C-alpha positions as CSV (number, residue, x, y, z in Angstrom):
1,X,30.7,16.4,-73.8
2,X,28.2,19.1,-72.0
3,X,26.7,18.0,-68.6
4,X,23.3,18.7,-68.8
5,X,21.3,19.8,-65.3
6,X,17.3,19.5,-65.4
7,X,16.4,19.9,-61.9
8,X,18.1,21.5,-58.6
9,X,18.8,17.3,-57.3
10,X,21.0,16.9,-60.9
11,X,22.5,19.8,-60.0
12,X,23.5,19.0,-56.4
13,X,24.0,15.3,-58.0
14,X,26.4,16.6,-60.8
15,X,28.6,19.0,-58.7
16,X,31.5,16.8,-57.7
17,X,31.6,15.5,-61.0
18,X,31.3,19.5,-62.7
19,X,33.9,20.1,-59.7
20,X,36.1,17.4,-61.4
21,X,36.1,18.6,-64.9
22,X,37.9,22.1,-64.1
23,X,41.5,22.3,-63.5
24,X,41.7,21.8,-60.3
25,X,44.3,25.2,-58.6
26,X,46.6,22.1,-57.0
27,X,46.1,18.2,-56.9
28,X,43.8,16.4,-55.2
29,X,45.7,14.7,-51.7
30,X,44.8,11.4,-51.9
31,X,45.7,9.1,-49.0
32,X,46.1,5.3,-49.4
33,X,45.9,2.3,-46.8
34,X,46.4,-1.1,-46.9
35,X,48.2,-3.6,-44.3
36,X,51.2,-4.5,-45.4
37,X,53.0,-4.4,-49.2
38,X,53.5,-7.7,-51.1
39,X,53.7,-8.7,-54.4
40,X,50.3,-9.9,-54.6
41,X,47.5,-8.6,-57.2
42,X,45.7,-5.9,-55.0
43,X,49.0,-4.9,-53.5
44,X,50.6,-4.9,-56.8
45,X,48.0,-3.0,-58.4
46,X,48.3,-0.1,-55.4
47,X,52.1,0.0,-56.3
48,X,51.6,0.3,-59.7
49,X,48.9,3.3,-59.2
50,X,51.0,5.1,-56.9
51,X,53.7,4.7,-59.2
52,X,52.0,5.7,-62.1
53,X,49.4,8.6,-61.0
54,X,49.8,11.7,-62.2
55,X,51.5,14.1,-59.8
56,X,49.8,17.2,-61.0
57,X,46.2,16.0,-60.4
58,X,46.8,13.9,-57.3
59,X,49.3,13.7,-54.6
60,X,49.8,10.6,-52.8
61,X,50.5,9.7,-49.6
62,X,50.9,5.4,-48.0
63,X,49.2,4.1,-44.8
64,X,50.6,0.6,-43.7
65,X,48.8,-0.5,-41.1
66,X,51.2,-3.1,-40.5
67,X,54.3,-2.8,-43.2
68,X,56.9,-4.0,-40.5
69,X,58.3,-7.0,-42.8
70,X,61.4,-6.9,-44.7
71,X,59.6,-7.3,-47.5
72,X,56.9,-4.9,-47.3
73,X,59.7,-2.3,-46.2
74,X,61.5,-3.3,-49.7
75,X,58.8,-2.9,-52.1
76,X,57.4,1.4,-50.4
77,X,57.2,3.8,-52.7
78,X,60.5,6.4,-52.4
79,X,58.0,9.1,-53.9
80,X,55.2,9.5,-51.6
81,X,55.1,9.8,-47.6
82,X,54.8,6.3,-45.7
83,X,53.5,5.8,-42.3
84,X,54.1,2.3,-40.8
85,X,51.6,1.6,-38.1
86,X,53.1,-1.9,-37.0
87,X,49.5,-3.2,-36.3
88,X,48.9,-6.9,-36.6
89,X,45.9,-7.3,-34.2
90,X,42.9,-4.7,-33.9
91,X,42.6,-5.5,-29.9
92,X,46.0,-5.0,-28.9
93,X,47.3,-2.0,-26.9
94,X,49.5,-1.1,-29.9
95,X,46.1,-0.4,-32.1
96,X,45.0,1.9,-29.8
97,X,48.7,4.0,-29.4
98,X,48.7,3.8,-33.3
99,X,45.3,5.7,-33.9
100,X,47.4,8.6,-32.3
101,X,49.7,8.4,-34.8
102,X,47.7,7.9,-37.9
103,X,45.3,11.1,-36.7
104,X,49.0,13.0,-36.6
105,X,49.9,11.8,-40.5
106,X,46.5,12.6,-41.8
107,X,46.8,16.1,-39.8
108,X,50.0,16.7,-41.4
109,X,49.2,15.9,-44.9
110,X,45.4,16.9,-44.8
111,X,44.1,13.9,-47.5
112,X,40.9,14.7,-48.7
113,X,40.5,11.4,-50.5
114,X,40.9,8.2,-48.4
115,X,40.9,4.8,-50.6
116,X,41.1,2.2,-47.9
117,X,41.9,-1.8,-48.5
118,X,41.3,-4.7,-47.0
119,X,39.3,-6.0,-44.1
120,X,41.3,-4.9,-41.2
121,X,42.7,-1.9,-42.7
122,X,38.7,-0.8,-43.2
123,X,38.0,-1.2,-40.0
124,X,40.8,1.0,-38.6
125,X,41.1,3.2,-41.2
126,X,37.2,4.1,-42.1
127,X,36.5,5.9,-38.4
128,X,39.9,7.6,-38.4
129,X,39.8,9.0,-41.4
130,X,36.3,10.6,-40.3
131,X,37.4,11.6,-37.1
132,X,40.0,13.2,-39.0
133,X,37.9,14.9,-41.4
134,X,38.6,13.7,-44.8
135,X,36.0,14.4,-47.0
136,X,35.7,11.4,-48.8
137,X,36.3,7.6,-47.9
138,X,36.5,5.1,-50.3
139,X,36.5,1.2,-50.0
140,X,38.5,-1.2,-51.7
141,X,36.9,-4.7,-51.6
142,X,37.9,-7.1,-54.8
143,X,37.1,-10.7,-53.4
144,X,33.4,-11.7,-53.6
145,X,33.4,-12.5,-50.0
146,X,35.0,-16.0,-49.6
147,X,35.8,-14.5,-46.2
148,X,33.2,-12.6,-45.2
149,X,32.3,-14.5,-41.5
150,X,29.6,-13.1,-39.5
151,X,32.5,-10.7,-37.6
152,X,33.1,-9.6,-40.8
153,X,29.7,-9.0,-41.9
154,X,28.8,-7.0,-38.8
155,X,31.4,-4.9,-38.8
156,X,30.9,-4.3,-42.4
157,X,28.0,-3.1,-41.9
158,X,28.8,-0.6,-38.9
159,X,31.5,1.5,-41.3
160,X,28.7,1.4,-43.9
161,X,27.5,4.8,-42.9
162,X,31.0,6.2,-42.9
163,X,31.4,5.6,-46.8
164,X,31.3,7.7,-49.3
165,X,31.6,4.3,-51.4
166,X,33.1,1.3,-52.7
167,X,35.1,0.3,-55.0
168,X,35.4,-3.3,-56.8
169,X,37.4,-4.7,-60.0
170,X,33.9,-6.9,-61.1
171,X,30.4,-7.1,-61.2
172,X,29.9,-9.6,-59.5
173,X,32.1,-8.3,-56.8
174,X,29.6,-5.8,-57.0
175,X,27.1,-8.3,-56.1
176,X,28.5,-9.7,-53.3
177,X,29.0,-6.2,-51.8
178,X,25.6,-5.0,-52.0
179,X,24.1,-8.7,-51.0
180,X,26.8,-9.0,-47.9
181,X,27.6,-5.5,-46.8
182,X,23.9,-4.3,-47.6
183,X,25.3,-1.3,-49.4
184,X,23.0,0.6,-52.3
185,X,24.0,-0.6,-55.8
186,X,24.9,3.2,-56.6
187,X,27.6,3.7,-54.1
188,X,29.4,0.7,-55.7
189,X,31.4,1.2,-58.8
190,X,33.4,-0.9,-60.8
191,X,36.9,-0.5,-62.0
192,X,38.1,-4.1,-63.2
193,X,41.7,-4.8,-63.6
194,X,44.5,-3.7,-66.0
195,X,47.9,-5.2,-66.5
196,X,51.0,-3.7,-68.6
197,X,51.3,-4.9,-71.8
198,X,54.5,-3.7,-72.4
199,X,56.3,-5.5,-69.5
200,X,54.6,-8.8,-70.7
201,X,55.1,-8.3,-74.5
202,X,58.7,-9.8,-74.7
203,X,57.5,-12.9,-72.9
204,X,55.1,-13.7,-75.6
205,X,57.4,-12.9,-78.5
206,X,60.5,-15.2,-76.7
207,X,58.3,-18.2,-75.3
208,X,58.0,-19.8,-78.6
209,X,59.1,-24.0,-77.9
210,X,58.7,-24.5,-81.5
211,X,59.8,-23.5,-84.8
212,X,58.3,-24.0,-88.4
213,X,60.0,-27.4,-88.6
214,X,58.2,-28.7,-85.9
215,X,61.1,-29.2,-83.7
216,X,62.1,-27.8,-80.5
217,X,63.4,-24.3,-80.1
218,X,67.2,-24.5,-78.8
219,X,66.9,-21.6,-76.1
220,X,64.3,-24.0,-74.3
221,X,65.4,-27.5,-72.5
222,X,62.5,-29.6,-74.9
223,X,62.2,-32.5,-72.6
224,X,60.9,-30.5,-69.9
225,X,57.2,-29.4,-70.1
226,X,56.8,-26.7,-67.3
227,X,53.5,-25.9,-65.6
228,X,53.6,-23.1,-63.5
229,X,51.2,-20.8,-61.1
230,X,51.4,-17.2,-60.0
231,X,49.4,-17.1,-56.7
232,X,49.9,-16.5,-53.2
233,X,50.1,-19.8,-51.2
234,X,46.6,-19.7,-49.1
235,X,43.6,-22.2,-49.4
236,X,41.2,-20.2,-51.5
237,X,44.0,-20.4,-54.7
238,X,43.7,-24.3,-54.2
239,X,47.4,-25.2,-54.3
240,X,46.6,-29.0,-52.2
241,X,44.5,-29.4,-55.6
242,X,47.3,-28.9,-58.3
243,X,49.2,-31.1,-56.6
244,X,47.5,-33.6,-56.1
245,X,46.4,-33.2,-59.8
246,X,50.0,-32.6,-60.5
247,X,50.4,-36.9,-59.4
248,X,47.8,-37.6,-62.2
249,X,49.9,-35.4,-64.9
250,X,53.0,-36.4,-64.7
251,X,52.2,-40.1,-64.7
252,X,51.2,-39.3,-67.8
253,X,54.0,-36.5,-68.7
254,X,57.1,-37.7,-66.5
255,X,59.0,-34.6,-68.1
256,X,57.0,-32.5,-66.6
257,X,57.4,-29.6,-64.1
258,X,55.2,-27.9,-61.9
259,X,56.5,-24.4,-60.1
260,X,54.2,-22.1,-58.0
261,X,55.6,-18.4,-57.9
262,X,54.1,-17.2,-54.5
263,X,54.3,-17.5,-50.9
264,X,51.8,-17.3,-47.9
265,X,50.5,-18.7,-44.3
266,X,49.3,-22.1,-46.0
267,X,53.1,-23.1,-47.5
268,X,54.1,-25.2,-43.9
269,X,51.2,-27.2,-45.4
270,X,51.5,-27.6,-48.8
271,X,55.4,-28.6,-48.2
272,X,53.4,-31.3,-45.9
273,X,51.4,-32.3,-48.4
274,X,54.1,-32.6,-51.3
275,X,56.5,-34.7,-49.4
276,X,53.4,-37.0,-48.8
277,X,52.9,-37.1,-51.9
278,X,56.6,-37.7,-52.9
279,X,56.6,-35.0,-56.1
280,X,60.4,-34.1,-55.2
281,X,61.9,-31.6,-57.5
282,X,59.1,-32.2,-60.5
283,X,57.0,-29.9,-57.7
284,X,58.7,-26.2,-57.2
285,X,57.7,-23.9,-54.5
286,X,59.3,-21.2,-55.9
287,X,58.3,-18.1,-53.1
288,X,57.8,-14.5,-53.8
289,X,58.8,-14.5,-57.4
290,X,60.5,-10.5,-58.4
291,X,60.4,-10.9,-62.4
292,X,57.0,-12.5,-62.4
293,X,57.6,-12.2,-67.1
294,X,60.6,-13.9,-67.2
295,X,58.4,-16.7,-65.1
296,X,56.0,-16.7,-67.3
297,X,58.5,-17.0,-70.4
298,X,59.4,-20.4,-68.9
299,X,56.3,-21.5,-68.8
300,X,54.3,-24.2,-71.8
301,X,51.4,-23.7,-69.5
302,X,50.0,-21.5,-66.9
303,X,47.3,-22.2,-64.7
304,X,44.9,-20.8,-62.0
305,X,42.7,-23.3,-59.8
306,X,41.1,-20.8,-57.5
307,X,38.1,-21.8,-55.5
308,X,37.5,-18.0,-55.8
309,X,39.0,-14.6,-57.5
310,X,37.6,-11.7,-58.6
311,X,39.1,-10.1,-61.7
312,X,42.4,-12.3,-61.7
313,X,45.6,-10.4,-62.6
314,X,47.3,-13.4,-62.8
315,X,45.0,-14.8,-65.7
316,X,45.2,-11.4,-67.0
317,X,49.0,-11.6,-67.0
318,X,49.3,-15.5,-68.2
319,X,47.4,-13.8,-71.6
320,X,49.7,-10.7,-72.0
321,X,52.3,-13.2,-72.0
322,X,50.6,-15.2,-74.4
323,X,50.6,-18.2,-72.2
324,X,47.8,-21.3,-72.9
325,X,45.7,-20.9,-69.8
326,X,44.0,-23.8,-67.7
327,X,41.6,-22.1,-65.0
328,X,38.3,-22.3,-63.0
329,X,35.5,-20.9,-63.9
330,X,35.1,-18.4,-61.1
331,X,35.0,-14.2,-60.5
332,X,35.4,-12.6,-63.9
333,X,37.3,-15.9,-65.5
334,X,34.8,-16.9,-67.9
335,X,34.8,-13.3,-68.9
336,X,38.6,-13.0,-69.7
337,X,39.2,-16.7,-71.1
338,X,35.6,-17.3,-73.2
339,X,37.5,-18.0,-76.2
340,X,40.8,-17.9,-75.4
341,X,41.5,-20.8,-72.4
342,X,40.5,-23.9,-70.7
343,X,37.8,-23.4,-68.3
344,X,36.9,-26.1,-65.6
345,X,35.0,-26.1,-62.2
346,X,36.5,-25.5,-59.0
347,X,37.6,-28.5,-57.2
348,X,37.5,-30.8,-59.6
349,X,41.5,-32.6,-59.4
350,X,41.1,-35.2,-62.4
351,X,39.4,-32.6,-64.7
352,X,42.4,-30.0,-63.9
353,X,45.0,-32.8,-64.3
354,X,43.0,-33.7,-67.6
355,X,43.0,-30.0,-68.8
356,X,46.5,-29.5,-68.3
357,X,47.6,-33.0,-70.1
358,X,45.8,-31.8,-73.1
359,X,47.7,-28.9,-73.5
360,X,50.7,-30.3,-72.9
361,X,49.9,-33.1,-75.7
362,X,49.3,-30.1,-78.3
363,X,52.6,-28.8,-78.8
364,X,51.1,-26.2,-81.4
365,X,48.8,-24.9,-78.7
366,X,51.6,-24.7,-75.9
367,X,53.2,-22.5,-78.8
């Protein structure tokens, strides 16, 4: 489709687009920056992007603001340069020395684009990128601003003039960014999340509980009904609410078992609540799970009880795996599940328990 230019301003605004349509003599150098690597949604999306990116079009590099943890190190891509800065607090002597290391790294690799994720990486990396002469500096912000404190609002507005634009994964995300960061709407671009359907196709095909005669599949232990969640252990994910809902579900379905795939800073708090509720092995915090399709294959019902979401990777994975879904009506969940799941108000423990119980009671829905 031809690009039609009608005024000088049109030509100026379209020039980057026209250049991108032409075959570049060499790949564009893009440096991604994020706090740490983990198996959480945003980090997994970034790693998938780096793995799958066309190296004839883009030469990637990766900067980790911290990156010193064992899990983060184990997830580092092997086919692009990686810099670990080891910074845990921005207000530290180590952060000052890390500025010099990052400047050397970017001057060596000469990125034309810096794509930066999360608050601390943005506050640290955006000014350094401009100092190094990076042509385009893009921030990625996929949440709806639930972490936005006064400090975040001030710092976000301070770095706003240095940004070429902001990427987010939902229309609600764009609305939040324009409201809290005062970013002009035309500088916020929505790129919705995706999921690799081939990874989950096997899970969907093999996850059948009931055969044509209504009997249980011999590959699964029919007496056990499994309810699962893929989520980091953070307050926003409302795993504490799920623990309380599990008490009600288990009173009705004593054969049910709950499992959470994910880890995080709330683990100790959740373990304490788990002990108080006396759930024992009927509710298991499995920690980080490497094979999410296999985990989903074991479930009868998949749940996401979050207080807030942008566009949830977990919900898309549940759907790709063919699992019945219970989720809160936050973020893009209603768009994703408008005719394919049970939606409920966030924070309503009784409604959460009722929705899970309703699916567990219906073998045809579970199948």
